C-alpha positions in Angstrom: 95.1 93.0 100.2 94.9 93.7 104.0 97.4 96.5 104.1 97.6 99.9 102.3 100.6 102.2 102.2 99.8 105.9 101.9 102.5 108.1 100.3 102.3 111.8 101.2 103.6 114.8 99.2 106.4 115.3 101.7 107.7 111.7 100.8 106.6 110.3 104.2 104.6 107.0 104.3 101.9 105.6 106.5 100.7 102.0 106.7 97.0 101.3 107.3 95.8 97.8 108.0 92.4 96.1 107.9 90.7 96.8 111.3 92.5 100.1 111.9 90.3 103.1 112.8 90.6 106.4 110.9 89.1 109.4 112.8 88.4 112.4 110.5 88.9 115.9 111.9 86.0 118.1 110.7 84.7 121.6 111.1 82.4 121.9 114.1 78.9 122.5 112.6 77.8 124.5 115.6 80.9 126.6 116.0 82.3 127.2 112.5 85.6 128.4 113.9 86.6 125.2 115.7 87.3 121.6 114.7 86.1 118.4 116.2 86.5 114.6 115.6 83.9 112.9 113.5 82.9 109.3 114.0 85.8 106.8 113.4 85.7 104.7 110.2 86.9 101.1 110.6 89.1 100.1 107.6 87.6 97.0 106.0 88.5 94.9 103.0 86.4 95.2 99.9 86.3 92.0 97.8 87.5 93.7 94.6 89.0 97.0 95.7 90.8 96.2 98.9 91.0 98.8 101.6 90.7 101.8 99.3 86.8 102.3 99.6 86.9 102.5 103.4 89.9 104.8 103.4 88.1 107.1 101.0 85.0 107.0 103.2 87.1 108.5 106.0 88.9 111.0 103.7 85.8 112.6 102.2 84.6 113.4 105.8 87.5 115.8 106.5 90.8 117.2 105.4 92.8 115.8 108.4 92.6 112.5 110.3 94.0 110.5 113.2 94.9 106.9 113.0 93.9 104.4 115.7 93.2 107.1 118.3 96.8 108.2 118.3 96.2 111.9 118.9 99.8 113.1 118.8 99.8 113.1 115.0 97.2 114.5 112.6 97.6 113.6 109.0 96.4 115.7 106.0 94.3 113.5 103.7 94.7 116.0 100.9 98.5 115.4 100.9 98.1 111.8 99.9 99.5 111.4 96.4 99.4 107.6 96.1 97.9 104.5 97.9 99.4 101.1 97.2 97.7 97.9 98.4 99.6 94.8 99.5 
């Protein structure tokens, strides 16, 4: 299980692989009216639960995220309706 497919509410999909970096977008604690990037979370493979624990670690940090420092697309973690491991 070194790949996860995320299904979003708009029917789009995103593949995440072991070793990918998820960068949560969070509220800036100093300036509550602005956003900033949190520390990236490396996707790792859990012995029993696959990639899901590390993906959830990133999702609890913020409502939006970037994947692999590709800053042209921000994804909404709250719009994920299903994750399938393969």
